[in-house]
ROZAZA-841512 format. One record per residue (C-alpha): x, y, z; residue in one letter. Coordinates in steps of 0.5 Angstrom, whole numbers, padded with zeros to 4 digits, always signed. Layout:
<recs>
XYZA/...
</recs>
This chain:
<recs>
-0111+0158-0074M/-0114+0155-0080A/-0108+0154-0086P/-0107+0159-0090A/-0110+0156-0096N/-0117+0155-0092F/-0119+0162-0090S/-0124+0163-0085S/-0129+0166-0090R/-0129+0159-0093A/-0132+0157-0086L/-0138+0162-0086E/-0142+0156-0087T/-0140+0152-0082A/-0144+0156-0077A/-0148+0149-0073E/-0151+0145-0074P/-0151+0142-0076K/-0150+0136-0071T/-0155+0136-0067M/-0160+0132-0063A/-0164+0134-0058A/-0169+0132-0052A/-0173+0134-0047G/-0179+0138-0046E/-0179+0144-0051G/-0173+0143-0056V/-0169+0146-0061L/-0174+0149-0065I/-0174+0153-0071S/-0167+0153-0070L/-0168+0147-0074S/-0168+0150-0081P/-0162+0154-0079I/-0158+0152-0073F/-0159+0145-0076L/-0154+0148-0082F/-0150+0151-0077S/-0149+0144-0074C/-0149+0140-0080R/-0144+0145-0083C/-0139+0142-0078K/-0139+0136-0083A/-0138+0140-0089A/-0132+0144-0085F/-0129+0137-0083R/-0129+0134-0090Y/-0125+0140-0093Q/-0120+0141-0087F/-0118+0134-0087L/-0118+0133-0094S/-0113+0139-0094A/-0109+0138-0088S/-0109+0131-0086S/-0105+0128-0093A/-0099+0125-0090A/-0100+0129-0083G/-0096+0134-0086R/-0095+0142-0084N/-0094+0148-0089G/-0087+0147-0090S/-0087+0139-0092G/-0085+0137-0085S/-0088+0131-0082V/-0092+0133-0075I/-0092+0128-0070R/-0098+0128-0066P/-0097+0129-0058D/-0098+0123-0054S/-0102+0127-0049N/-0109+0127-0053F/-0113+0130-0048M/-0109+0136-0048K/-0111+0138-0055F/-0119+0135-0054L/-0121+0138-0048L/-0122+0146-0050P/-0126+0144-0056P/-0130+0139-0053A/-0131+0143-0047L/-0134+0149-0052L/-0138+0144-0056Y/-0141+0140-0049F/-0143+0147-0046S/-0146+0150-0052N/-0150+0144-0052A/-0152+0144-0045I/-0154+0151-0046L/-0158+0150-0052F/-0162+0144-0050I/-0164+0146-0043S/-0167+0152-0046L/-0171+0148-0052F/-0173+0143-0047T/-0177+0148-0043R/-0180+0151-0049L/-0187+0149-0047P/-0187+0152-0041A/-0184+0158-0044I/-0190+0158-0049Q/-0195+0158-0043A/-0191+0164-0040S/-0192+0168-0046M/-0199+0166-0047G/-0199+0165-0054I/-0201+0159-0058D/-0197+0154-0063K/-0198+0158-0069A/-0195+0165-0066I/-0189+0161-0063L/-0187+0158-0070G/-0187+0166-0072F/-0183+0168-0066A/-0178+0162-0067L/-0176+0165-0074L/-0172+0171-0071S/-0166+0166-0069A/-0166+0164-0077P/-0166+0171-0079V/-0160+0173-0074G/-0156+0167-0077T/-0158+0169-0084F/-0155+0176-0082L/-0149+0173-0079A/-0147+0169-0084L/-0143+0174-0089P/-0139+0177-0083I/-0138+0171-0078A/-0131+0169-0082G/-0129+0176-0082R/-0130+0177-0075V/-0126+0171-0073T/-0121+0173-0077D/-0120+0180-0074R/-0121+0177-0067F/-0118+0170-0067T/-0122+0164-0066P/-0120+0163-0059R/-0123+0170-0057L/-0129+0170-0061T/-0131+0163-0059A/-0130+0165-0052L/-0134+0172-0052A/-0140+0170-0056T/-0142+0164-0053L/-0142+0167-0046P/-0146+0173-0049L/-0151+0167-0052C/-0151+0164-0045A/-0153+0171-0042L/-0159+0172-0046L/-0162+0165-0045T/-0165+0166-0038P/-0168+0173-0041A/-0172+0168-0046L/-0175+0165-0041T/-0179+0171-0037I/-0180+0176-0043L/-0186+0177-0046P/-0186+0175-0054V/-0183+0182-0056G/-0177+0181-0052G/-0177+0174-0054F/-0176+0175-0061V/-0171+0181-0060L/-0167+0176-0055C/-0168+0170-0060F/-0165+0174-0066F/-0159+0176-0062L/-0158+0169-0060F/-0158+0166-0067G/-0153+0172-0069F/-0148+0171-0064F/-0149+0163-0064R/-0147+0163-0071T/-0141+0167-0070I/-0139+0162-0064F/-0140+0156-0069D/-0135+0159-0074V/-0130+0160-0069A/-0131+0154-0065A/-0130+0150-0072N/-0123+0154-0073M/-0121+0152-0066I/-0121+0145-0067S/-0118+0146-0074A/-0112+0150-0072G/-0111+0144-0066I/-0111+0139-0072E/-0106+0143-0076Q/-0101+0145-0071R/-0101+0138-0067S/-0103+0133-0072G/-0108+0130-0067T/-0115+0129-0070K/-0120+0132-0065V/-0125+0135-0070L/-0130+0129-0070A/-0129+0128-0063R/-0130+0135-0061S/-0137+0135-0065H/-0138+0128-0061G/-0139+0132-0055F/-0144+0136-0058W/-0149+0130-0058S/-0146+0128-0051V/-0148+0135-0048G/-0155+0134-0052L/-0156+0127-0049L/-0154+0129-0042V/-0158+0136-0042G/-0164+0133-0044S/-0164+0128-0039L/-0162+0133-0033C/-0168+0138-0036S/-0173+0133-0036G/-0171+0131-0028F/-0171+0139-0026L/-0178+0140-0030A/-0180+0134-0026E/-0178+0137-0019K/-0182+0144-0021A/-0175+0148-0022I/-0177+0154-0026T/-0174+0155-0033P/-0171+0161-0031F/-0167+0158-0025V/-0165+0152-0030Q/-0163+0157-0035Q/-0159+0161-0030T/-0155+0155-0028L/-0154+0153-0035A/-0151+0160-0037A/-0147+0159-0030G/-0144+0153-0033F/-0142+0156-0040V/-0139+0162-0037I/-0135+0157-0032V/-0133+0153-0038A/-0131+0159-0042C/-0126+0161-0037L/-0123+0155-0036L/-0122+0154-0043V/-0119+0161-0043F/-0114+0159-0038A/-0112+0153-0041V/-0111+0155-0048T/-0105+0159-0051P/-0106+0166-0055R/-0108+0165-0062D/-0102+0167-0067V/-0105+0173-0071S/-0107+0171-0078P/-0103+0173-0084E/-0106+0178-0088T/-0108+0176-0094Q/-0110+0180-0100P/-0118+0180-0100D/-0122+0180-0106R/-0129+0183-0108K/-0134+0177-0107R/-0142+0177-0106S/-0144+0176-0099A/-0148+0170-0101Y/-0146+0165-0106V/-0152+0163-0110L/-0153+0156-0112P/-0152+0153-0119D/-0156+0147-0122R/-0152+0141-0118T/-0153+0145-0111I/-0161+0146-0112L/-0162+0138-0114L/-0158+0136-0108I/-0162+0141-0103C/-0168+0138-0106V/-0166+0131-0105M/-0165+0132-0097V/-0170+0137-0096F/-0175+0132-0094G/-0170+0129-0089L/-0168+0136-0086C/-0175+0138-0085I/-0177+0132-0081V/-0171+0133-0077E/-0173+0140-0075G/-0180+0138-0074A/-0178+0133-0069I/-0174+0139-0065Y/-0180+0144-0066D/-0186+0140-0064W/-0183+0133-0062G/-0184+0134-0055I/-0191+0137-0055F/-0193+0131-0059F/-0190+0127-0053L/-0193+0131-0048R/-0200+0132-0051E/-0201+0126-0055E/-0198+0121-0051L/-0199+0124-0044G/-0192+0123-0042A/-0189+0127-0036D/-0183+0132-0037P/-0178+0126-0034A/-0181+0121-0039V/-0181+0126-0045A/-0174+0127-0044G/-0172+0120-0044V/-0176+0119-0050L/-0172+0125-0053Y/-0166+0122-0052A/-0168+0116-0056A/-0168+0120-0062F/-0161+0123-0060T/-0158+0116-0059I/-0160+0114-0066G/-0157+0120-0069M/-0151+0119-0065G/-0150+0112-0067L/-0151+0113-0074T/-0146+0119-0075R/-0141+0115-0071L/-0142+0109-0076S/-0143+0114-0082G/-0136+0114-0086D/-0136+0106-0085M/-0143+0106-0088L/-0142+0110-0094R/-0136+0106-0096D/-0140+0100-0095R/-0146+0102-0099F/-0145+0108-0102G/-0149+0115-0102P/-0155+0112-0106I/-0157+0107-0102I/-0156+0111-0096L/-0161+0116-0098V/-0166+0111-0099R/-0165+0107-0093A/-0165+0114-0089S/-0172+0116-0092A/-0175+0109-0091V/-0173+0109-0084L/-0176+0116-0083V/-0182+0114-0086A/-0183+0108-0082M/-0181+0112-0076G/-0186+0117-0077I/-0192+0112-0078A/-0190+0109-0072L/-0190+0115-0068L/-0197+0118-0070V/-0200+0111-0068T/-0196+0110-0062A/-0200+0107-0056L/-0195+0108-0051G/-0188+0111-0049P/-0184+0104-0052I/-0187+0105-0059S/-0186+0112-0059A/-0178+0111-0056G/-0177+0106-0062I/-0180+0111-0067A/-0176+0117-0065L/-0170+0112-0065F/-0171+0110-0072L/-0172+0118-0074I/-0166+0120-0071G/-0162+0114-0075C/-0166+0116-0081G/-0164+0124-0081V/-0157+0123-0078A/-0153+0123-0085L/-0158+0127-0089A/-0153+0133-0089F/-0146+0130-0089P/-0149+0126-0095L/-0151+0133-0098A/-0144+0136-0096V/-0140+0130-0099S/-0144+0130-0106A/-0143+0138-0106T/-0136+0137-0105I/-0135+0132-0110T/-0140+0134-0116L/-0140+0142-0115G/-0137+0147-0119K/-0132+0152-0117G/-0129+0153-0110K/-0132+0148-0105P/-0132+0153-0100S/-0137+0157-0104E/-0141+0151-0106N/-0142+0149-0099L/-0144+0157-0097A/-0149+0156-0103A/-0152+0149-0100L/-0153+0152-0093S/-0156+0159-0096L/-0161+0155-0100T/-0163+0150-0095L/-0164+0155-0090M/-0168+0159-0095L/-0172+0153-0097S/-0174+0151-0090T/-0174+0158-0086I/-0182+0158-0087G/-0183+0151-0085V/-0183+0152-0077P/-0189+0157-0077P/-0193+0153-0082L/-0192+0147-0078L/-0194+0151-0072G/-0200+0153-0076F/-0202+0146-0077I/-0201+0144-0070A/-0205+0149-0067E/-0211+0149-0072H/-0211+0141-0074V/-0207+0137-0070S/-0200+0135-0068L/-0201+0128-0071V/-0202+0132-0078A/-0196+0136-0077T/-0192+0130-0078F/-0196+0126-0083L/-0196+0132-0088V/-0188+0131-0088L/-0189+0124-0091L/-0189+0127-0098P/-0183+0130-0098C/-0179+0124-0095V/-0182+0120-0101V/-0179+0126-0106V/-0172+0125-0102S/-0172+0117-0103F/-0174+0119-0111L/-0168+0124-0111M/-0163+0119-0108A/-0159+0118-0115P/-0157+0125-0114V/-0152+0124-0109S/-0148+0120-0114D/-0148+0125-0119G/-0154+0122-0123R/-0161+0124-0125R/-0167+0122-0121P/-0169+0117-0126S/-0163+0117-0131R/-0156+0114-0130L/-0152+0119-0134W/-0149+0124-0130R/-0151+0131-0129F/-0145+0134-0127K/
</recs>
């Protein structure tokens, strides 16, 4: 359970991202705008929780919590949840081209169909924390992830109308799961003093890498998306049963007086500036998830196995950069990191659209992965440091604003991909990356062209 002064209401924005990476033949699609917040808000959660509970490693009574020597006992349950979650989603998204072909729709219509998951996420955000409070994080996570798993095989065979409905439910339940999974890791840290949250999220990246490579292999062997997703769903259900068997029941949360609050927290000027700063980097990440595999298959002629390996380069670049992100922030500061991120992304896009073969495309995806990796963590850090009011509400406003600002991007890019070219889909993002570069001083509380603080 989360500590008493860290209600799960504060975690309603911790729905996942947030970390994400992807690979294979179809990709994390327009989950980009939203699920990326989900994944990324994991970072937000980590900043808040660790600052509240890890100081001197003490519990609520002031006594020192001694970490258990059996580290894997604490890490296994959340790590398995994050890993199986990633396997489920990447095995679906890497087969997106085949799913599109089975529905008989073009990329523009696909882009609109993919909006259903963000809508589900948007509607789940106000209730995710309340549901987790009511049923405990353990039961909530172990109920919602299998529900997502049961929906995904249907997504591979339904016509477009059924796809939209199931994808809406997919986004809805996934958001609630992410909040509950974050709280499971937080509760383990609070009770044991063992840090598992960051490592648990690391297993999300591991799952994406493993899943993308396996998906490419299965696609190469002509395994249908339905069979592949059924296998992935079975793996997820078995993993959830294992976690249920090895984890103790949650202690019922203490009832706390509730206060009336708006379901959605509106951003102030500081939050809006931070969102403008990272907008360009966020939409590039989403574009890679949505259309990167299409680019590799259609522009470079890569087969599913090669495309999976190339997409793994994006995942590896993102993972390595996130692992070293804290060190880089201490060494260089946020302004340099935002600018370096924008430069890496611009270089990666330029190399990708001019790539003549798989090697240069892999290098381009690696650079883009490195460039987008720290965008949301830096936004979270700036929000907590510079925002007014409660950090949890500031983070909710950050996630809501980013979600609303990017929700129309997937169908727009899908329209460009269908009626212009996939190359143009990525080139139109470069001006937004330039804006992120120019807005970098915002990350340190400065105006983009001035040196005084706007706080």
